[in-house]
N, CA, C and O of each residue as an XYZ file, in Angstrom:
856
protein
N      89.807     87.037    109.088
C      90.093     86.108    108.001
C      91.588     86.114    107.716
O      92.181     87.180    107.554
N      92.208     84.933    107.652
C      93.625     84.837    107.372
C      93.844     84.826    105.866
O      93.436     83.884    105.186
N      94.478     85.855    105.345
C      94.818     85.947    103.925
C      96.006     86.886    103.819
O      96.257     87.691    104.716
N      96.725     86.780    102.731
C      97.868     87.648    102.479
C      97.544     88.556    101.310
O      97.283     88.082    100.205
N      97.560     89.873    101.550
C      97.263     90.825    100.486
C      98.481     91.703    100.227
O      99.233     92.043    101.140
N      98.649     92.055     98.971
C      99.733     92.946     98.555
C      99.116     94.246     98.054
O      98.381     94.250     97.066
N      99.416     95.345     98.733
C      98.901     96.659     98.359
C      99.947     97.362     97.497
O     101.097     97.523     97.906
N      99.537     97.775     96.307
C     100.472     98.330     95.330
C     100.698     99.809     95.604
O      99.760    100.607     95.618
N     101.963    100.157     95.820
C     102.367    101.536     96.097
C     103.020    102.112     94.849
O     104.122    101.712     94.475
N     102.325    103.066     94.198
C     102.913    103.743     93.044
C     102.949    105.259     93.273
O     102.990    106.054     92.335
N     102.931    105.622     94.557
C     103.119    107.014     94.930
C     101.878    107.877     94.863
O     101.986    109.102     94.905
N     100.669    107.263     94.756
C      99.453    108.058     94.607
C      98.319    107.510     95.450
O      97.250    107.204     94.922
N      98.530    107.383     96.731
C      97.435    106.904     97.558
C      97.816    106.877     99.021
O      98.993    106.772     99.367
N      96.810    106.971     99.880
C      97.025    106.822    101.318
C      96.945    105.340    101.643
O      95.863    104.793    101.858
N      98.106    104.700    101.674
C      98.137    103.256    101.866
C      97.823    102.864    103.300
O      97.346    101.758    103.554
N      98.086    103.762    104.234
C      97.977    103.395    105.651
C      96.559    102.981    106.018
O      96.371    101.975    106.703
N      95.548    103.744    105.573
C      94.171    103.426    105.955
C      93.691    102.146    105.279
O      92.928    101.382    105.870
N      94.134    101.904    104.035
C      93.777    100.663    103.342
C      94.431     99.475    104.042
O      93.785     98.454    104.280
N      95.704     99.612    104.367
C      96.404     98.530    105.071
C      95.771     98.269    106.429
O      95.646     97.116    106.844
N      95.370     99.328    107.124
C      94.757     99.175    108.443
C      93.449     98.389    108.348
O      93.159     97.560    109.210
N      92.668     98.646    107.314
C      91.398     97.946    107.142
C      91.624     96.454    106.931
O      90.925     95.632    107.524
N      92.584     96.103    106.100
C      92.839     94.681    105.860
C      93.453     94.001    107.085
O      93.157     92.839    107.361
N      94.291     94.706    107.809
C      94.834     94.113    109.051
C      93.716     93.902    110.063
O      93.721     92.913    110.796
N      92.767     94.815    110.108
C      91.614     94.667    110.996
C      90.849     93.386    110.683
O      90.271     92.764    111.574
N      90.850     92.998    109.406
C      90.173     91.772    108.999
C      91.034     90.529    109.176
O      90.631     89.430    108.797
N      92.215     90.703    109.749
C      93.078     89.566    110.049
C      94.063     89.200    108.968
O      94.655     88.122    109.010
N      94.250     90.080    107.994
C      95.136     89.781    106.872
C      96.598     90.102    107.194
O      96.900     90.991    107.991
N      97.477     89.364    106.560
C      98.871     89.767    106.463
C      98.980     90.743    105.299
O      98.488     90.460    104.207
N      99.617     91.885    105.518
C      99.665     92.941    104.508
C     101.109     93.231    104.128
O     101.970     93.417    104.988
N     101.356     93.265    102.820
C     102.656     93.665    102.287
C     102.446     94.837    101.341
O     101.544     94.810    100.503
N     103.273     95.861    101.472
C     103.264     96.980    100.534
C     104.304     96.678     99.457
O     105.474     96.455     99.767
N     103.876     96.673     98.186
C     104.792     96.337     97.095
C     104.900     97.509     96.141
O     103.905     98.174     95.854
N     106.114     97.769     95.644
C     106.327     98.904     94.747
C     107.235     98.548     93.574
O     107.849     99.428     92.972
N     107.320     97.264     93.249
C     108.114     96.806     92.115
C     107.306     95.777     91.318
O     106.380     95.171     91.857
N     107.647     95.576     90.043
C     106.979     94.524     89.278
C     107.125     93.146     89.923
O     106.181     92.356     89.905
N     108.283     92.852     90.487
C     108.487     91.555     91.135
C     107.558     91.401     92.336
O     107.007     90.324     92.565
N     107.385     92.471     93.096
C     106.494     92.416     94.247
C     105.059     92.172     93.834
O     104.343     91.407     94.480
N     104.629     92.825     92.749
C     103.278     92.607     92.237
C     103.121     91.166     91.759
O     102.101     90.529     92.021
N     104.122     90.660     91.065
C     104.033     89.322     90.468
C     103.926     88.220     91.513
O     103.305     87.185     91.267
N     104.527     88.438     92.673
C     104.459     87.384     93.681
C     103.222     87.497     94.585
O     102.973     86.619     95.411
N     102.449     88.580     94.423
C     101.279     88.782     95.270
C     100.195     87.756     94.983
O      99.945     87.407     93.829
N      99.558     87.280     96.037
C      98.455     86.327     95.900
C      97.115     87.029     95.758
O      96.220     86.536     95.072
N      96.976     88.183     96.408
C      95.783     89.020     96.284
C      96.284     90.454     96.168
O      97.003     90.928     97.048
N      95.917     91.153     95.094
C      96.450     92.484     94.823
C      95.396     93.557     95.076
O      94.232     93.406     94.705
N      95.829     94.642     95.716
C      94.978     95.806     95.962
C      95.628     97.006     95.279
O      96.796     97.310     95.518
N      94.857     97.686     94.425
C      95.355     98.865     93.717
C      94.561    100.083     94.179
O      93.507    100.383     93.619
N      95.063    100.792     95.203
C      94.373    102.005     95.656
C      94.821    103.199     94.814
O      95.551    103.036     93.837
N      94.384    104.388     95.193
C      94.881    105.566     94.495
C      93.961    106.760     94.641
O      92.741    106.624     94.728
N      94.577    107.943     94.666
C      93.858    109.214     94.600
C      94.654    110.127     93.686
O      95.874    110.006     93.580
N      93.952    111.048     93.022
C      94.656    111.979     92.151
C      94.243    111.842     90.709
O      93.147    111.366     90.410
N      95.125    112.261     89.803
C      94.809    112.365     88.385
C      95.139    111.068     87.645
O      96.183    110.456     87.870
N      94.232    110.667     86.763
C      94.383    109.444     85.974
C      95.697    109.424     85.176
O      96.433    108.443     85.274
N      96.025    110.465     84.390
C      97.256    110.397     83.591
C      98.514    110.331     84.429
O      99.475    109.666     84.041
N      98.533    111.002     85.568
C      99.707    110.914     86.449
C      99.895    109.496     86.956
O     101.017    108.993     87.023
N      98.775    108.846     87.317
C      98.849    107.468     87.812
C      99.358    106.530     86.730
O     100.212    105.682     86.988
N      98.832    106.681     85.514
C      99.278    105.839     84.397
C     100.774    106.014     84.166
O     101.489    105.042     83.927
N     101.241    107.255     84.239
C     102.664    107.540     84.036
C     103.525    106.853     85.092
O     104.544    106.245     84.766
N     103.112    106.949     86.368
C     103.866    106.295     87.447
C     103.905    104.786     87.250
O     104.957    104.164     87.399
N     102.771    104.203     86.919
C     102.693    102.755     86.753
C     103.536    102.284     85.584
O     104.192    101.245     85.668
N     103.524    103.045     84.486
C     104.284    102.642     83.298
C     105.783    102.757     83.537
O     106.537    101.844     83.200
N     106.221    103.872     84.115
C     107.658    104.089     84.322
C     108.262    103.067     85.280
O     109.435    102.713     85.158
N     107.460    102.593     86.231
C     107.958    101.615     87.206
C     107.888    100.186     86.692
O     108.470     99.281     87.290
N     107.180     99.974     85.588
C     106.971     98.618     85.079
C     105.850     97.877     85.782
O     105.577     96.716     85.478
N     105.196     98.555     86.730
C     104.147     97.890     87.512
C     102.904     97.623     86.668
O     102.196     96.643     86.902
N     102.634     98.486     85.687
C     101.414     98.308     84.893
C     101.405     96.953     84.195
O     100.385     96.264     84.209
N     102.513     96.561     83.590
C     102.564     95.261     82.904
C     102.433     94.120     83.899
O     101.803     93.104     83.603
N     103.019     94.280     85.064
C     102.916     93.237     86.092
C     101.474     93.068     86.561
O     101.025     91.943     86.782
N     100.743     94.178     86.716
C      99.338     94.106     87.118
C      98.523     93.402     86.042
O      97.718     92.522     86.347
N      98.728     93.785     84.786
C      97.967     93.178     83.696
C      98.242     91.680     83.599
O      97.321     90.882     83.425
N      99.507     91.308     83.712
C      99.850     89.887     83.637
C      99.233     89.106     84.788
O      98.729     88.000     84.594
N      99.273     89.686     85.990
C      98.712     89.001     87.165
C      97.206     88.814     87.013
O      96.682     87.732     87.279
N      96.511     89.869     86.584
C      95.059     89.775     86.420
C      94.698     88.740     85.366
O      93.768     87.958     85.560
N      95.412     88.727     84.267
C      95.110     87.777     83.194
C      95.382     86.336     83.612
O      94.788     85.406     83.067
N      96.272     86.153     84.572
C      96.538     84.810     85.093
C      95.525     84.386     86.150
O      95.538     83.242     86.604
N      94.642     85.315     86.543
C      93.615     84.983     87.510
C      93.910     85.399     88.934
O      93.175     85.025     89.848
N      94.979     86.172     89.148
C      95.259     86.682     90.487
C      94.156     87.659     90.883
O      93.875     88.583     90.120
N      93.520     87.495     92.042
C      92.476     88.434     92.467
C      93.031     89.858     92.582
O      94.110     90.073     93.134
N      92.284     90.811     92.058
C      92.707     92.208     92.024
C      91.520     93.088     92.381
O      90.428     92.927     91.835
N      91.744     94.022     93.304
C      90.723     94.991     93.697
C      91.271     96.397     93.515
O      92.245     96.776     94.165
N      90.639     97.182     92.621
C      90.978     98.588     92.466
C      90.043     99.446     93.304
O      88.833     99.223     93.317
N      90.604    100.427     94.004
C      89.828    101.299     94.884
C      89.972    102.743     94.417
O      91.086    103.240     94.252
N      88.832    103.419     94.203
C      88.777    104.823     93.787
C      89.539    105.011     92.466
O      89.126    104.446     91.453
N      90.618    105.772     92.441
C      91.397    105.908     91.208
C      91.874    104.545     90.720
O      91.951    104.314     89.513
N      92.190    103.649     91.632
C      92.609    102.300     91.244
C      91.539    101.577     90.455
O      91.855    100.818     89.539
N      90.274    101.798     90.794
C      89.174    101.231     90.003
C      89.179    101.807     88.597
O      89.054    101.067     87.620
N      89.322    103.125     88.488
C      89.273    103.777     87.182
C      90.395    103.303     86.269
O      90.205    103.188     85.059
N      91.556    103.029     86.840
C      92.711    102.593     86.056
C      92.498    101.231     85.403
O      93.207    100.884     84.459
N      91.534    100.458     85.892
C      91.282     99.145     85.309
C      90.726     99.246     83.892
O      90.792     98.272     83.142
N      90.182    100.395     83.509
C      89.482    100.529     82.237
C      90.433    100.894     81.091
O      91.612    101.184     81.296
N      89.869    100.868     79.878
C      90.675    101.091     78.678
C      91.298    102.472     78.640
O      92.453    102.631     78.246
N      90.515    103.488     79.058
C      90.998    104.852     78.873
C      90.369    105.806     79.889
O      89.259    105.589     80.373
N      91.114    106.862     80.192
C      90.591    107.973     80.965
C      90.483    109.190     80.075
O      91.085    109.241     79.002
N      89.717    110.173     80.519
C      89.492    111.382     79.714
C      89.922    112.648     80.452
O      89.602    113.754     80.016
N      90.639    112.499     81.555
C      91.110    113.653     82.318
C      92.326    114.251     81.631
O      93.294    113.539     81.363
N      92.294    115.527     81.346
C      93.390    116.224     80.641
C      93.637    115.611     79.269
O      94.783    115.520     78.830
N      92.581    115.193     78.592
C      92.715    114.516     77.312
C      92.663    113.004     77.483
O      92.750    112.497     78.602
N      92.523    112.292     76.383
C      92.389    110.842     76.460
C      93.724    110.191     76.800
O      94.773    110.585     76.292
N      93.662    109.191     77.666
C      94.870    108.527     78.159
C      94.551    107.050     78.362
O      93.525    106.716     78.955
N      95.418    106.162     77.876
C      95.177    104.727     77.985
C      95.323    104.252     79.424
O      96.259    104.642     80.122
N      94.381    103.397     79.868
C      94.467    102.764     81.177
C      95.040    101.362     81.068
O      95.742    101.050     80.106
N      94.748    100.519     82.041
C      95.287     99.163     82.062
C      94.567     98.244     81.079
O      95.131     97.227     80.675
N      93.351     98.570     80.689
C      92.648     97.788     79.691
C      92.169     96.430     80.168
O      91.985     95.522     79.358
N      91.964     96.278     81.463
C      91.463     95.007     81.998
C      89.939     94.930     81.918
O      89.373     93.837     81.921
N      89.277     96.079     81.847
C      87.834     96.166     81.639
C      87.594     97.148     80.498
O      88.287     98.160     80.391
N      86.613     96.853     79.648
C      86.374     97.688     78.477
C      85.527     98.901     78.849
O      84.498     98.783     79.514
N      85.986    100.065     78.403
C      85.217    101.271     78.641
C      86.101    102.459     78.951
O      87.328    102.361     78.961
N      85.450    103.588     79.203
C      86.145    104.844     79.479
C      85.812    105.341     80.881
O      84.838    104.909     81.497
N      86.639    106.253     81.366
C      86.386    106.937     82.631
C      86.071    108.389     82.293
O      86.881    109.073     81.667
N      84.897    108.859     82.704
C      84.403    110.171     82.284
C      84.078    111.037     83.502
O      83.876    110.534     84.607
N      84.032    112.339     83.273
C      83.726    113.284     84.352
C      82.216    113.500     84.445
O      81.497    113.370     83.455
N      81.749    113.829     85.645
C      80.376    114.314     85.746
C      80.223    115.472     84.758
O      81.112    116.319     84.671
N      79.116    115.527     84.012
C      79.015    116.463     82.884
C      78.967    117.922     83.310
O      78.619    118.254     84.443
N      79.329    118.778     82.364
C      79.186    120.215     82.569
C      77.726    120.525     82.875
O      76.824    119.959     82.258
N      77.497    121.417     83.820
C      76.136    121.765     84.189
C      75.468    120.736     85.076
O      74.249    120.756     85.251
N      76.274    119.820     85.645
C      75.709    118.822     86.538
C      74.996    119.528     87.698
O      75.539    120.475     88.266
N      73.790    119.079     88.055
C      73.007    119.811     89.061
C      73.562    119.733     90.470
O      73.165    120.527     91.324
N      74.465    118.803     90.742
C      75.022    118.635     92.080
C      76.510    118.996     92.093
O      77.171    119.017     91.054
N      77.010    119.273     93.277
C      78.395    119.721     93.407
C      79.380    118.638     92.975
O      79.216    117.467     93.319
N      80.397    119.033     92.224
C      81.478    118.154     91.802
C      82.782    118.736     92.347
O      83.046    119.920     92.135
N      83.609    117.945     93.044
C      83.534    116.489     93.172
C      82.384    116.010     94.056
O      81.909    116.715     94.946
N      81.962    114.784     93.769
C      81.008    114.063     94.606
C      81.760    113.632     95.858
O      82.654    112.789     95.793
N      81.400    114.204     96.984
C      82.153    113.968     98.217
C      81.183    113.730     99.372
O      80.308    114.554     99.641
N      81.346    112.603    100.044
C      80.533    112.308    101.215
C      79.832    110.969    101.099
O      80.171    110.141    100.252
N      78.851    110.771    101.963
C      78.133    109.503    102.042
C      77.029    109.437    100.998
O      76.290    110.400    100.791
N      76.931    108.284    100.346
C      75.858    108.069     99.378
C      75.517    106.583     99.352
O      76.238    105.752     99.905
N      74.403    106.271     98.696
C      73.861    104.911     98.772
C      74.388    104.003     97.663
O      74.728    104.440     96.564
N      74.437    102.728     98.006
C      74.919    101.680     97.116
C      73.740    100.789     96.737
O      72.989    100.331     97.599
N      73.588    100.550     95.434
C      72.476     99.755     94.938
C      73.018     98.573     94.120
O      73.262     98.711     92.921
N      73.206     97.412     94.766
C      73.684     96.230     94.041
C      72.714     95.828     92.935
O      71.506     96.043     93.035
N      73.273     95.241     91.880
C      72.455     94.789     90.758
C      71.429     93.759     91.218
O      71.772     92.797     91.906
N      70.194     93.961     90.843
C      69.135     93.014     91.200
C      69.158     91.798     90.276
O      68.769     90.702     90.679
N      69.609     91.990     89.049
C      69.612     90.898     88.084
C      70.659     89.844     88.432
O      70.434     88.651     88.224
N      71.800     90.279     88.960
C      72.886     89.345     89.245
C      73.626     89.830     90.496
O      74.732     90.366     90.424
N      72.980     89.624     91.628
C      73.576     90.117     92.874
C      74.841     89.321     93.190
O      74.805     88.093     93.282
N      75.938     90.018     93.354
C      77.242     89.377     93.531
C      77.508     89.071     94.992
O      76.963     89.717     95.887
N      78.349     88.080     95.220
C      78.727     87.704     96.582
C      79.453     88.824     97.332
O      79.550     88.778     98.559
N      79.960     89.821     96.617
C      80.571     90.969     97.288
C      79.601     91.649     98.243
O      80.022     92.317     99.187
N      78.302     91.481     98.003
C      77.295     92.209     98.785
C      76.578     91.321     99.797
O      75.527     91.702    100.312
N      77.122     90.156    100.087
C      76.556     89.334    101.159
C      76.553     90.136    102.460
O      77.592     90.656    102.868
N      75.412     90.239    103.102
C      75.314     90.991    104.351
C      75.216     92.486    104.174
O      75.203     93.220    105.162
N      75.146     92.965    102.932
C      75.007     94.393    102.636
C      73.581     94.633    102.138
O      73.105     93.938    101.240
N      72.912     95.607    102.718
C      71.533     95.898    102.333
C      71.490     96.873    101.150
O      72.359     97.735    101.014
N      70.477     96.727    100.303
C      70.249     97.712     99.254
C      70.100     99.094     99.891
O      69.335     99.268    100.840
N      70.833    100.067     99.364
C      70.741    101.427     99.875
C      71.662    101.731    101.037
O      71.610    102.833    101.585
N      72.515    100.776    101.434
C      73.498    101.079    102.475
C      74.417    102.208    102.013
O      74.666    102.376    100.819
N      74.914    102.976    102.981
C      75.730    104.155    102.666
C      77.227    103.835    102.706
O      77.705    103.099    103.570
N      77.949    104.414    101.741
C      79.412    104.308    101.671
C      79.968    105.693    101.346
O      79.217    106.604    100.998
N      81.294    105.845    101.464
C      81.905    107.177    101.406
C      82.658    107.386    100.090
O      83.524    106.594     99.722
N      82.310    108.468     99.391
C      82.877    108.789     98.075
C      83.693    110.073     98.107
O      83.415    110.988     98.882
N      84.721    110.122     97.236
C      85.409    111.369     96.889
C      85.893    111.201     95.445
O      86.905    110.541     95.208
N      85.181    111.793     94.478
C      85.606    111.635     93.078
C      84.855    112.609     92.184
O      83.765    113.080     92.511
N      85.481    112.897     91.034
C      84.871    113.718     89.989
C      84.631    112.922     88.714
O      83.882    113.357     87.839
N      85.266    111.753     88.605
C      85.165    110.901     87.425
C      84.594    109.545     87.830
O      84.657    109.147     88.993
N      84.034    108.846     86.841
C      83.477    107.520     87.101
C      83.561    106.699     85.823
O      83.674    107.277     84.741
N      83.510    105.375     85.907
C      83.642    104.544     84.709
C      82.348    104.488     83.903
O      81.244    104.541     84.445
N      82.526    104.381     82.603
C      81.420    104.183     81.662
C      81.738    102.902     80.882
O      82.300    102.975     79.789
N      81.388    101.733     81.426
C      81.789    100.469     80.799
C      81.071    100.224     79.473
O      79.941    100.668     79.269
N      81.750     99.511     78.582
C      81.123     99.112     77.325
C      80.079     98.028     77.549
O      79.038     98.016     76.892
N      80.356     97.122     78.473
C      79.474     95.976     78.706
C      78.728     96.162     80.024
O      79.366     96.306     81.067
N      77.400     96.164     80.007
C      76.649     96.387     81.250
C      76.829     95.274     82.274
O      76.571     95.490     83.458
N      77.265     94.086     81.849
C      77.365     92.979     82.802
C      78.504     93.142     83.790
O      78.552     92.412     84.780
N      79.433     94.081     83.559
C      80.507     94.298     84.532
C      80.053     95.188     85.680
O      80.759     95.306     86.682
N      78.880     95.820     85.552
C      78.378     96.723     86.597
C      77.709     95.884     87.675
O      76.673     95.263     87.437
N      78.311     95.868     88.867
C      77.790     95.076     89.972
C      76.949     95.899     90.935
O      76.117     95.349     91.656
N      77.156     97.215     90.955
C      76.353     98.105     91.790
C      76.423     99.513     91.216
O      77.385     99.878     90.539
N      75.385    100.298     91.500
C      75.341    101.678     91.043
C      75.052    102.607     92.224
O      74.641    102.177     93.301
N      75.284    103.892     91.976
C      74.981    104.940     92.949
C      74.370    106.113     92.187
O      74.751    106.381     91.048
N      73.437    106.803     92.805
C      72.773    107.943     92.172
C      73.347    109.247     92.713
O      73.374    109.482     93.921
N      73.809    110.098     91.779
C      74.270    111.432     92.153
C      73.971    112.369     90.977
O      74.870    112.764     90.234
N      72.706    112.711     90.829
C      72.279    113.494     89.678
C      72.167    112.642     88.426
O      71.498    113.028     87.468
N      72.806    111.505     88.427
C      72.721    110.467     87.409
C      73.148    109.171     88.082
O      73.741    109.189     89.160
N      72.847    108.063     87.450
C      73.242    106.768     87.989
C      74.588    106.375     87.391
O      74.735    106.331     86.169
N      75.576    106.089     88.249
C      76.896    105.699     87.749
C      77.334    104.377     88.390
O      76.882    104.053     89.488
N      78.210    103.606     87.722
C      78.709    102.357     88.290
C      79.628    102.638     89.486
O      80.630    103.340     89.351
N      79.286    102.098     90.632
C      80.126    102.297     91.815
C      80.881    101.038     92.221
O      81.824    101.112     93.008
N      80.478     99.879     91.694
C      81.250     98.637     91.845
C      81.194     97.903     90.511
O      80.124     97.738     89.925
N      82.355     97.467     90.041
C      82.431     96.728     88.779
C      83.254     95.468     88.993
O      83.994     95.356     89.971
N      83.121     94.534     88.082
C      83.937     93.340     88.201
C      83.713     92.361     87.073
O      82.643     92.300     86.468
N      84.764     91.591     86.809
C      84.691     90.476     85.873
C      85.733     89.455     86.307
O      86.893     89.800     86.536
N      85.314     88.189     86.418
C      86.242     87.164     86.878
C      86.706     87.472     88.289
O      85.888     87.587     89.201
N      88.017     87.606     88.477
C      88.575     87.936     89.791
C      89.156     89.356     89.838
O      89.954     89.683     90.716
N      88.744     90.189     88.882
C      89.157     91.593     88.862
C      87.956     92.465     89.202
O      86.926     92.405     88.530
N      88.093     93.283     90.255
C      86.994     94.101     90.762
C      87.450     95.546     90.953
O      88.635     95.819     91.146
N      86.492     96.457     90.896
C      86.768     97.858     91.175
C      85.676     98.463     92.023
O      84.497     98.162     91.839
N      86.070     99.323     92.962
C      85.145     99.996     93.874
C      85.434    101.493     93.795
O      86.551    101.925     94.080
N      84.419    102.296     93.405
C      84.639    103.734     93.263
C      84.709    104.443     94.617
O      85.430    105.432     94.754
N      83.983    103.961     95.602
C      84.015    104.589     96.929
C      85.226    104.084     97.714
O      85.990    103.246     97.234
N      85.383    104.605     98.918
C      86.494    104.206     99.794
C      85.975    103.234    100.845
O      85.402    103.673    101.842
N      86.156    101.927    100.658
C      85.656    100.981    101.659
C      86.341    101.147    103.005
O      85.745    100.886    104.050
N      87.600    101.584    102.977
C      88.346    101.752    104.230
C      87.820    102.916    105.054
O      88.157    103.043    106.231
N      86.983    103.783    104.438
C      86.378    104.911    105.150
C      84.875    104.729    105.325
O      84.186    105.633    105.797
N      84.371    103.565    104.946
C      82.924    103.337    104.914
C      82.432    102.471    106.063
O      81.395    101.815    105.958
N      83.174    102.472    107.146
C      82.764    101.822    108.392
C      82.389    100.353    108.157
O      83.051     99.672    107.375
N      81.356     99.866    108.808
C      81.053     98.431    108.787
C      80.686     97.925    107.394
O      81.018     96.795    107.035
N      80.001     98.759    106.607
C      79.626     98.334    105.258
C      80.875     98.130    104.402
O      80.990     97.131    103.691
N      81.800     99.070    104.471
C      83.033     98.938    103.711
C      83.853     97.732    104.121
O      84.391     97.018    103.275
N      83.947     97.506    105.430
C      84.690     96.340    105.913
C      84.034     95.038    105.472
O      84.721     94.068    105.150
N      82.700     95.018    105.459
C      82.007     93.808    105.028
C      82.280     93.517    103.552
O      82.463     92.360    103.174
N      82.307     94.545    102.725
C      82.596     94.350    101.306
C      84.026     93.870    101.107
O      84.272     92.993    100.279
N      84.973     94.430    101.854
C      86.354     93.949    101.770
C      86.453     92.496    102.226
O      87.163     91.700    101.611
N      85.759     92.153    103.278
C      85.759     90.773    103.763
C      85.162     89.839    102.707
O      85.678     88.743    102.486
N      84.087     90.265    102.060
C      83.491     89.455    101.005
C      84.444     89.296     99.828
O      84.536     88.219     99.240
N      85.156     90.377     99.482
C      86.160     90.274     98.416
C      87.211     89.229     98.770
O      87.607     88.436     97.917
N      87.662     89.222    100.006
C      88.664     88.236    100.418
C      88.113     86.819    100.309
O      88.839     85.898     99.934
N      86.847     86.641    100.632
C      86.234     85.311    100.497
C      86.204     84.877     99.034
O      86.509     83.730     98.707
N      85.834     85.807     98.165
C      85.840     85.497     96.732
C      87.267     85.207     96.259
O      87.491     84.279     95.483
N      88.220     85.999     96.728
C      89.597     85.855     96.291
C      90.223     84.539     96.707
O      91.076     84.003     96.000
N      89.806     84.017     97.846
C      90.407     82.788     98.352
C      89.560     81.559     98.029
O      89.921     80.439     98.393
N      88.435     81.769     97.346
C      87.539     80.670     96.959
C      88.057     80.060     95.658
O      88.546     80.768     94.778
N      87.943     78.757     95.553
C      88.369     78.089     94.343
C      87.263     78.048     93.302
O      87.506     77.670     92.157
N      86.032     78.438     93.690
C      84.942     78.449     92.735
C      85.017     79.705     91.880
O      85.692     80.667     92.247
N      84.319     79.704     90.725
C      84.307     80.916     89.897
C      83.811     82.109     90.696
O      82.958     81.967     91.573
N      84.352     83.297     90.389
C      84.046     84.491     91.170
C      82.757     85.164     90.769
O      82.299     86.056     91.483
N      82.146     84.779     89.656
C      80.947     85.470     89.179
C      79.705     85.124     89.946
O      78.628     85.638     89.643
């Protein structure tokens, strides 16, 4: 698929594997690390690994956070991956409460104390798209397909309608969220083989479609 994507570099992510996945899908890829670069992007990707407050600090000091918020509010397609997904929400709770980008309402919380399964949640697990409102992101994806996770925190949205898919790991948590043209994926699609590539391809179709994204 021919599309131009801008991957946001704020010093907290392995950009190479994300860029490789989009190039595999036929995209032109630009790595951007300034507010101006974010503002000119037609399709924005916000990856990330590490601690929520550190990421917020990097984004704020660089001015990129305001550029991301402005772009999303103008309707620029945006995909957050792993930590990038978590940053879309109002607040994180790692090392105390910390404000996020506020593009989706809710908090990012840790698997609870005494959780019966090992934390971090690491490895392959199943994806369960919403049956009530199955999104185009999951075209060609079967219920229960496996994707690859590495995380200790997950979003707790205020509004259930932003939850597009869930995953079970001792509890059910949102693994894909979205509203309008802003989406978040808790797993690593770039490490999830054909299923991950299909979801990225579907995101690109939604991003380049002139119809509403819902």
